[in-house]
C-alpha positions in Angstrom: 36.4 131.9 81.7 36.3 128.2 82.7 39.7 126.5 82.8 40.3 123.2 80.9 39.9 120.1 83.1 43.1 118.2 83.7 42.5 114.6 82.3 44.7 111.5 82.3 45.5 109.2 79.4 44.6 105.5 79.1 43.3 104.3 82.5 42.9 107.4 84.6 41.7 107.9 88.2 40.0 111.0 89.6 38.7 112.4 92.9 35.5 114.0 92.2 33.5 116.4 94.5 30.3 118.4 93.8 28.1 120.5 96.0 24.3 121.2 96.0 23.2 124.6 95.0 23.7 127.3 97.7 25.1 124.4 99.8 21.5 123.3 100.7 21.1 120.1 102.6 19.0 118.3 99.8 20.5 114.9 100.0 18.3 113.4 102.8 18.5 109.6 103.4 15.6 108.7 101.1 17.2 111.0 98.4 20.5 109.4 98.9 19.1 105.9 98.2 17.9 107.1 94.7 21.2 109.1 94.2 23.1 105.9 94.4 20.7 104.1 92.1 21.1 106.6 89.4 24.7 106.9 90.0 25.1 103.0 89.4 23.2 103.3 86.3 25.3 106.1 85.0 28.4 104.1 86.0 27.1 101.1 83.8 26.1 103.2 80.9 29.5 105.4 80.8 31.9 102.4 81.4 33.5 104.0 84.5 34.3 102.3 87.8 33.4 103.6 91.1 36.1 102.7 93.6 34.7 104.5 96.6 32.0 107.2 97.3 30.5 109.1 100.1 27.2 111.0 100.0 26.9 113.7 102.4 23.8 115.9 103.0 24.9 118.8 100.8 27.8 117.4 98.6 29.4 114.1 97.5 32.8 112.5 96.8 33.7 109.9 94.3 37.0 108.1 93.5 36.6 106.9 89.9 38.6 104.9 87.4 38.0 105.9 83.8 39.2 103.0 81.6 40.7 103.6 78.2 38.1 104.3 75.6 37.1 101.1 73.5 34.6 100.3 70.8 31.1 99.5 72.1 29.2 97.1 69.8 25.5 97.9 69.0 24.1 95.1 71.2 26.1 96.3 74.3 25.2 100.0 73.4 21.5 99.2 73.5 22.0 97.3 76.8 23.7 100.3 78.4 20.9 102.6 77.2 18.3 100.3 78.8 20.1 100.5 82.1 20.4 104.3 82.0 17.0 105.3 80.6 14.8 102.3 81.4 13.1 99.7 79.0 10.4 102.2 77.7 12.7 104.8 76.5 15.1 102.3 75.1 12.3 100.6 73.2 11.4 104.0 71.8 14.9 104.5 70.6 15.2 101.1 69.0 11.8 101.7 67.3 12.9 105.0 66.0 16.2 103.3 64.6 14.1 100.6 62.9 11.9 103.2 61.2 15.1 105.1 60.1 16.5 101.9 58.7 13.4 101.2 56.7 13.7 104.6 55.1 17.3 104.0 54.2 18.6 106.6 56.7 21.3 104.5 58.3 23.8 107.5 58.4 21.4 109.2 60.9 21.3 105.9 62.9 25.0 105.8 63.1 25.5 109.5 64.1 22.9 108.8 66.9 24.7 105.8 68.1 28.0 107.5 67.9 26.6 110.5 70.1 25.8 107.8 72.8 29.3 106.3 72.5 30.9 109.7 72.8 29.4 109.9 76.3 31.4 106.8 77.5 34.8 106.5 78.9 35.1 110.3 79.8 34.7 111.9 83.2 33.1 115.0 82.0 30.5 113.1 80.1 29.9 110.6 83.0 29.4 113.4 85.5 27.2 115.3 82.9 25.0 112.2 82.5 24.7 111.5 86.2 24.0 115.1 87.4 21.5 115.6 84.6 19.7 112.4 85.4 19.6 113.0 89.1 18.6 116.7 88.8 15.7 115.5 86.7 14.5 112.9 89.0 14.9 115.4 92.0 13.1 118.2 90.4 10.3 115.9 89.2 9.8 114.3 92.6 10.2 117.4 94.9 7.7 120.0 93.9 8.3 119.7 90.1 10.9 122.5 90.2 13.0 123.5 87.4 16.7 123.9 86.9 19.8 122.3 88.3 20.2 121.4 91.9 24.0 121.7 91.7 26.3 124.5 92.6 28.5 125.1 89.5 30.7 122.5 87.7 32.3 119.6 89.6 35.7 119.6 90.9 38.1 116.9 89.9 41.6 115.9 90.9 43.7 113.6 88.6 45.0 111.0 91.0 48.0 108.7 90.3 47.0 105.0 89.9 49.3 103.7 92.6 48.4 102.3 96.0 49.9 105.3 97.8 47.9 108.1 96.2 44.8 106.0 95.7 44.8 104.9 99.4 45.1 108.4 100.6 42.3 109.7 98.5 40.0 106.7 99.3 40.6 107.0 103.0 39.8 110.8 102.9 36.5 109.9 101.2 35.7 107.2 103.8 36.5 109.6 106.8 34.2 112.4 105.7 31.3 111.6 107.9 33.8 111.1 110.8 35.3 114.6 110.3 31.7 116.0 110.1 31.1 114.3 113.5 28.0 112.5 111.9 29.3 109.1 113.2 32.3 107.9 115.2 32.8 104.8 113.1 32.8 105.2 109.3 31.5 101.8 108.9 28.2 103.1 110.5 27.6 105.5 107.7 25.5 103.7 105.2 25.9 106.2 102.4 29.7 105.4 101.6 31.7 102.6 99.9 33.0 101.6 103.3 29.8 101.5 105.0 28.3 99.5 102.1 31.3 97.0 102.4 30.9 96.6 106.2 27.3 95.6 105.5 28.1 92.9 103.2 28.4 94.5 99.7 31.2 92.4 98.2 31.7 94.6 95.1 32.2 97.7 97.3 34.7 95.7 99.4 36.8 94.6 96.4 36.7 98.1 94.9 38.0 99.5 98.3 40.9 96.8 98.7 42.0 97.7 95.1 43.5 100.8 96.7 45.2 99.0 99.6 48.4 97.1 99.2 48.5 94.0 101.5 49.1 90.3 101.1 46.6 87.4 101.7 43.1 86.6 100.7 40.2 88.9 100.5 39.2 88.2 104.1 42.7 88.7 105.5 43.3 91.9 103.4 39.9 93.4 104.7 40.7 92.6 108.3 43.9 94.4 107.8 42.4 97.3 106.1 39.7 97.7 108.9 42.4 97.3 111.6 44.4 100.1 110.0 41.4 102.5 110.1 40.6 101.6 113.7 44.2 101.9 115.0 44.7 105.2 113.3 41.4 106.7 114.4 42.1 105.8 118.1 45.6 107.5 117.9 44.5 110.6 115.9 43.1 112.6 118.8 40.7 115.6 118.4 39.8 116.3 114.7 41.0 120.0 114.3 41.3 120.9 110.7 44.7 122.1 109.7 45.5 124.0 106.5 48.6 123.4 104.5 48.0 126.0 101.7 51.5 127.2 101.6 54.1 127.4 99.0 56.8 125.4 100.7 58.0 123.5 103.8 58.9 126.7 105.8 55.3 127.9 105.6 53.6 124.6 106.5 52.2 123.9 110.0 54.9 122.4 112.4 53.6 118.9 112.4 53.4 118.7 108.5 56.8 120.2 108.1 58.4 117.8 110.5 56.7 114.8 108.8 58.0 116.0 105.3 61.5 116.5 106.7 61.8 113.2 108.6 60.1 111.1 105.8 63.4 109.7 104.8 64.3 108.6 108.2 61.3 107.4 110.0 59.5 104.2 109.7 55.9 105.2 108.6 52.9 102.9 109.1 49.7 102.7 107.1 47.8 103.8 110.2 49.7 107.0 110.2 48.2 107.8 106.7 44.7 108.0 108.3 45.9 110.3 110.9 47.3 112.7 108.5 44.2 112.4 106.1 41.7 113.0 108.8 43.3 116.4 109.4 43.2 117.8 106.0 40.7 120.5 104.7 38.6 119.7 101.7 40.4 122.3 99.5 43.7 120.4 100.0 42.4 117.2 98.3 39.2 118.1 96.6 39.8 121.3 94.8 43.3 120.8 93.3 44.5 119.5 89.9 46.6 116.6 90.5 47.6 114.2 93.4 50.4 111.7 93.5 54.2 111.6 93.3 56.1 114.7 92.5 56.9 113.3 89.0 53.2 112.5 88.3 52.0 115.9 89.5 54.5 117.7 87.4 53.6 115.7 84.4 50.0 116.2 84.9 50.2 119.9 85.1 52.8 120.4 82.4 51.3 122.6 79.6 47.9 122.5 81.3 47.7 126.2 82.2 49.2 129.6 81.7 52.5 130.2 83.6 52.0 130.8 87.5 48.2 129.7 87.3 48.9 126.3 89.0 51.3 125.8 91.8 52.6 122.5 93.4 52.4 122.1 97.2 54.1 119.5 99.2 51.6 117.6 101.2 52.4 115.6 104.6 51.2 112.3 103.4 53.6 109.6 104.3 52.2 106.2 103.5 53.2 102.5 104.1 56.7 101.2 104.4 57.9 103.0 101.3 57.9 106.3 103.1 56.2 107.9 99.9 55.9 111.7 100.1 52.7 112.7 98.1 52.1 115.9 96.3 49.0 117.9 95.3 48.9 120.6 92.6 46.3 123.5 93.4 45.3 126.5 91.4 46.4 129.9 92.6 43.8 132.2 94.0 42.7 135.2 92.0 
């Protein structure tokens, strides 16, 4: 039985990850280009905001903001339909509604419009829209195959909407191709939000900086952001994945345990965030339930599952001058 997805109220942030079926390497560079086009169309239609992304060869990561649901007027609704489906299908839908109106069947028109609106401002509906549209394109253009190209449902982690948690998750996403040893500099990876920002994508740059707390104009904040990544990667050493799937500090690896213990006494820099993030396994930050302060995590999982099904694990993320300790809640294994 599938467990209910943990969702936030109002403006909510999520780290989303999904893999190709059988972990096949289907997302070649030409496919990634269309992937991003369809992703942006689904973003516009659904009303979500993509803060960061990274499209790997067999999976992808997204950091999303899902705003509070609002009423979408009819003219805006049709505009969103045009972006998602194209002018031809949008025209066919409009023609159908005109015919129904002439037949005095306005109630059916309203039900169909409401069905479109229901697909907006919801993470599940956004991912369903995107994955279905992309699967359709891929199957049509790669041998006219049938079925989905995705391996099961997507994973989503509810992320606290504060700079500490958002910065940690965004940095983790940015550094995926570095951990995979595909590039030495994340700015060289074209299929990520950071890579796009490094090549002049202003929207991608502003989205990334929304996760980073710094003073100054955009250019100054961006230079500080890039410097933080460069310094931290230079200091991080070999990338050996370290697991912290434990039930408490005593069972964590020595480095992580020491960081958690000393967090109240040491002066933590933002560069150290990157060093920590680079060494975390995917299951620690991609397959959990909630990510943020202890209060946020406890509140997010309260009443979300049967007793004992979800555990809260302290993570060795120490971010900025506030010496913030970040937690992640993960599901117990069967």
